C-alpha positions, 0 to 999 in steps of 0.5 A: 438247665431250664432253670438257669436259663430262666435265671438268666433270662430274668436277670437280663430282663431286670438289667434291661429295665434298670437301664431303661430307668437309667437312660436319659430321657430325651424331649424333641425340638421345636422349630420356628420360622422368622424372617423379614422383608426390607427395603432401604431408600438413602440419599447422601449429599456427597460420595460416601465409602460404604458397602453392600450397595452403599447401604452399610455406611462407613464415612464420607469420601475425602476431596476429589478436585478437578478443576477446581470442582470436588468430584465427591460433593453432589447428590446420590441416592439407591433403593435396594431390597437387599439384607432381606432375612431368613431364620430358624430358632430350634428351642425345647430339645433336651437329653437328660439333664442337657437343653440345647438350642440353636439358631441359623440365620441368613440374609441376602448379600452382595459377596461378589459382583452385583447379584445378591446371594445368600450368606450365612449371618449366624449359625450357633447352638446353646447347651445349658444343665439343669441346677447349673450355672454354666451355658455354653455357645458353639458356633458363629454368633455375635461377638461378646463386645458387639451384641449391644447395639445402639439404637437406630434402624440403619444397615451399619447399626453404629459401626464405626463407633460400635463395635461390629462383628459375628464369629465362630466362638465357643463361649461360656457364660457363668452366672454368679448369682445376683444378676452378675455374669462372667463370660469367657470366649475364644474366637476364630476371626473369619468374616470380618477380618483387618488388613495387612501386607498381603491384603485381607486374609485368615493367615494372620491369625490361622498360624497363631492363637485365638482370639480371646475375651472375658468380662462380667455383666449385671442385669437388674430390673432397670440397669444393666452393664458390662465390662471386658477386654478383648485380645488378639494375637496376629502374625502379619505376613507378606512384607513389602520391601524395598529396592536397594541402591548402587552402594548396597544401601535401602532405598525406601522411596522405592517399594516393591514385593519384598520377601514372601514370607510363609505364614508358618515362618515364625522367626520371620514375622513378629507377633503383634498383640492388640488389647481392647477393653471397654464398657457398656451401660444401659437403662430401662424403665417402661418404654424408655431405654438409654444405652451407652458403649466405650471401647479403647481398641488397638488394631480394632479393624476387626470390629469394623473400627477405623484401626490398623497397625504398622511396623515398629521394627524392620530387619532386612537382613533377617527378614524380622519385623515387629508390629505396633497397633494404632489406638482408637477411642470409639463411643456411642450414646443412645436412647429410644422411646415409645412403642407404636410410634417410636423416636430414637437417636444415637450419638458416636464419637471416634478418635485416633491417639496414634501407634503405641510406638514409633513407626519404623516406616509410617508407609507400613502402616495398614489401617482399614479398607473400608474408609479413607485412611486418613481420617483421624477422628468422626462424629455421627447423629442419628435422629429416628422416627419409626411407625410400627403397625402390627408387623410393618414397620416404616422409619425414617432416618436422618445421618450427620456425619462428619470426619476429619481427614489428615493432610500432608505427611504422618508423624511418627505415631501415624497421626497428621499434623494438619487437617481439615473436616468434611460433612455428609447428610444421609437421609434413609426411609426403610420398610420392614415386614416381619414374618 
């Protein structure tokens, strides 16, 4: 009996030792707190469409004529300490062959009212494995098409000439060797939402397919490039209907709230599929860097582009509708040179090309609500100088933005026959202390 007990104990100890040898080794995480205190002073030559205390600048506003005077013309300015940021980087954690890093980042933002509140910008983890070409990003991070920002110091970072979006995602990056990478993402629209018949709501996408991105990238000693495509499927709801006249015919001059569709009634709400390809190029040599990006977007409001969609067909009897996306081309070229004293500039251009098919009703067209819906094309130039004194930075930027506003009635593709141009001159002074 004693011999059996000793043999059993020895077996258990041997098994425990073997298990301990086979158990993954855990390495602790390392934490790094970072952030900055940032102040903006901005001045404009006319009223502008902008968010975040007018710091996130979209476009100048159209004429507002009263008594022969344009009420939107004239100097205006603001001094704001919003967008001060706090972040935490987590690195070094390993569980066996799996390494995990992460980021949590927040800044102050006007979510409602006039009191700044802390809002979540990014919150994601990255998973990688020893000797594996695959890495995963899980959580809210920059959209793969938006991550390469132009050279500038303003808050909008090139929007609406550059896709601007952070979104919850599951992204796989696969190294193909020789500097090439394949990236695939599935995303859920959350922070930046397009408008529609019921305003900006998540239900357009909640009951549909996730947003999908796929693309290839290359990174070498001096050159970097990306090419990819983004696909979004939505199911707009809350169609605005029409009253009927005395003969029972639809009176399309009298808009009313019509059939209040539930998002789950798929038979009543057609699917809008929007396909947006893009290309990005970058060249770096010493203290000089050049970037260029171009996107041909369909219904790209979730990227903060001046886009949208409209009704392509109407079946008021069965409440069945189909939709057509607005097509937009948005591009920028930017450069930066220097270290302690930097010069930089971005040139941006965007143009609408109309919907892919004719609209059933030009009044049922939903476009970006952050700027005037009549804007058909725009141009921007942002020459900037920056002094970097250790962790302190001072920048001066001039932002010239010209926008073309449509006049009269839209045609069947949602475009205008006549238009006029308006220009805004914005001057920006930024101070920033990194820690």
